[in-house]
C-alpha positions in Angstrom: -27.5 4.8 -64.4 -24.4 2.6 -63.9 -23.2 4.8 -61.0 -26.7 4.7 -59.4 -27.0 0.9 -59.8 -23.5 0.1 -58.5 -23.8 2.4 -55.5 -27.3 1.4 -54.6 -26.3 -2.3 -54.8 -23.3 -1.8 -52.5 -25.2 0.4 -50.0 -28.2 -1.9 -50.0 -30.7 0.1 -48.0 -33.1 -2.9 -48.0 -30.5 -4.8 -45.9 -30.7 -2.0 -43.3 -34.5 -2.2 -43.0 -34.5 -5.0 -40.3 -31.9 -3.1 -38.2 -33.8 0.2 -38.6 -37.0 -1.4 -37.5 -35.4 -3.0 -34.5 -33.8 0.2 -33.4 -37.0 2.4 -33.9 -39.7 -0.1 -32.8 -40.5 2.1 -29.7 -40.5 5.4 -31.6 -43.4 7.3 -33.0 -43.9 7.6 -36.7 -42.7 11.2 -36.6 -39.6 10.2 -34.8 -38.9 7.4 -37.3 -39.4 9.9 -40.2 -36.9 12.3 -38.6 -34.3 9.5 -38.0 -34.8 8.4 -41.7 -34.3 11.9 -42.9 -31.1 12.6 -40.9 -29.7 9.2 -41.8 -30.1 10.0 -45.5 -28.5 13.5 -45.0 -25.6 12.1 -43.0 -25.0 9.4 -45.6 -25.2 12.0 -48.4 -22.5 14.1 -46.7 -20.2 11.2 -46.1 -20.5 9.9 -49.7 -20.0 13.4 -51.3 -16.9 14.0 -49.1 -15.6 10.6 -50.0 -16.1 11.3 -53.7 -14.3 14.7 -53.8 -11.6 14.1 -51.1 -10.8 10.5 -52.1 -8.2 11.4 -54.7 -6.2 13.6 -52.3 -6.1 10.7 -49.8 -4.7 8.4 -52.6 -2.1 11.0 -53.5 -1.1 11.5 -49.9 -0.5 7.8 -49.3 0.9 7.1 -52.7 -1.9 4.6 -53.7 -2.6 3.9 -57.3 -6.1 3.7 -58.7 -5.7 0.1 -59.7 -4.6 -0.8 -56.2 -7.7 0.9 -54.8 -9.9 -0.8 -57.4 -8.6 -4.2 -56.4 -9.0 -3.5 -52.7 -12.4 -1.9 -53.2 -13.4 -4.8 -55.4 -12.5 -7.3 -52.7 -14.4 -5.3 -50.1 -17.4 -5.1 -52.4 -17.2 -8.8 -53.2 -17.1 -9.7 -49.5 -20.1 -7.5 -48.9 -21.9 -9.4 -51.6 -21.1 -12.7 -50.1 -22.3 -11.4 -46.7 -25.6 -10.5 -48.4 -25.8 -13.8 -50.1 -25.3 -15.8 -46.9 -27.5 -13.5 -44.7 -24.7 -12.3 -42.5 -24.7 -8.7 -43.7 -25.2 -7.2 -40.3 -22.3 -9.1 -38.8 -20.2 -8.3 -41.8 -20.6 -4.6 -41.1 -19.6 -5.0 -37.5 -23.2 -4.8 -36.1 -23.8 -6.7 -32.8 -27.6 -6.3 -32.2 -27.4 -6.5 -28.4 -24.6 -4.0 -28.3 -26.4 -1.6 -30.6 -29.6 -1.8 -28.6 -27.7 -1.1 -25.4 -26.0 1.9 -27.1 -29.3 3.2 -28.4 -30.7 3.4 -24.8 -27.7 5.6 -23.9 -27.8 7.8 -27.0 -31.0 8.5 -28.9 -29.5 9.9 -32.1 -28.8 6.8 -34.2 -29.0 8.5 -37.6 -25.2 9.0 -37.8 -24.1 5.8 -36.2 -24.9 2.9 -36.6 -27.3 3.7 -39.5 -25.3 6.1 -41.7 -21.9 4.6 -40.6 -21.3 1.7 -41.1 -24.7 0.4 -42.3 -25.1 2.6 -45.3 -21.8 4.5 -45.9 -19.5 1.6 -45.4 -16.0 0.9 -46.7 -17.4 -0.7 -49.9 -19.4 2.4 -50.9 -16.6 4.8 -50.0 -13.9 2.9 -52.0 -16.4 2.7 -54.9 -16.9 6.5 -54.9 -13.1 7.1 -54.8 -12.8 4.9 -57.9 -15.7 6.8 -59.6 -13.9 10.1 -58.9 -10.8 8.9 -60.7 -12.9 7.5 -63.6 -15.3 10.4 -64.1 -13.4 13.7 -64.2 -15.3 16.0 -66.6 -17.8 18.5 -65.3 -20.8 16.7 -66.8 -19.6 13.4 -65.4 -19.1 14.8 -62.0 -22.6 16.3 -62.1 -24.1 13.0 -63.1 -22.2 11.2 -60.3 -23.4 13.7 -57.7 -27.0 13.3 -59.0 -26.6 9.5 -58.7 -25.4 9.9 -55.1 -28.3 12.2 -54.2 -30.8 9.7 -55.9 -29.3 6.8 -53.9 -29.6 8.7 -50.6 -33.2 9.8 -51.5 -34.0 6.1 -52.2 -32.5 5.1 -48.9 -34.6 7.8 -47.2 -37.8 6.6 -48.8 -37.0 2.9 -48.0 -36.1 3.6 -44.3 -39.2 5.8 -44.0 -41.4 3.0 -45.2 -39.4 0.3 -43.5 -42.1 -0.8 -41.0 -44.6 -1.2 -43.9 -42.0 -3.0 -46.0 -41.5 -5.5 -43.1 -45.2 -6.0 -42.8 -45.5 -6.5 -46.6 -42.5 -8.7 -47.4 -41.8 -10.2 -44.1 -38.3 -11.4 -43.0 -38.2 -14.0 -45.8 -39.0 -11.5 -48.5 -36.3 -9.1 -47.3 -33.8 -11.9 -47.1 -34.7 -13.0 -50.7 -34.2 -9.5 -52.1 -30.9 -9.1 -50.2 -29.6 -12.3 -51.7 -30.5 -11.2 -55.2 -28.7 -7.9 -54.6 -25.8 -9.9 -53.2 -25.3 -11.6 -56.6 -25.2 -8.1 -58.2 -22.7 -6.8 -55.6 -20.5 -9.8 -56.1 -20.5 -9.3 -59.9 -19.6 -5.6 -59.5 -16.7 -6.5 -57.1 -15.4 -9.2 -59.5 -15.5 -6.8 -62.4 -13.5 -4.2 -60.5 -10.8 -6.7 -59.5 -10.5 -8.4 -62.9 -10.3 -5.1 -64.9 -7.7 -3.7 -62.5 -5.6 -6.9 -62.6 -5.6 -6.7 -66.4 -4.6 -3.1 -66.3 -1.7 -3.8 -63.9 -0.5 -6.7 -66.1 -0.5 -4.4 -69.2 1.7 -1.9 -67.4 4.3 -4.6 -66.7 
């Protein structure tokens, strides 16, 4: 449950809803469902690869887990502040005008910008690398993979229902939810940084 909550808060599929609606406003319902499905699949593949290959990347570059946790915590905290201040799209490098222009040239948006960087961004990737170091037994790995699948399934359902969510909640409702999630994301980031700093000081 902790893995699911942490990963869901960092990915924040609700924050992607306005961008998804803007990019698919001229598409049919069937096309939107297809884009939602492939966005979730691409996100799942990226997150699973990050979870399993992350430790080898750390070993190759000689990065300790505490250093990664501090860096990841800072990224997560920054994402939380972006959610809290309503600048999440800019935080992830999304320029709406540029994205709209790019979509006209390339129809398949399920990989980029939706899967990368909107959902599977640096915060979620660094979080999964940390989870891989923390949960190493067979049962823990299965639970982590199940949590990743559950998050991606939730993202699929949210994106698939995005047009209804916008009609129901409106822009103000989505902003309110994003700000609440922002508090949670900031708390997760601060927890990672503080616990890692304590661990480093104990090693000295």
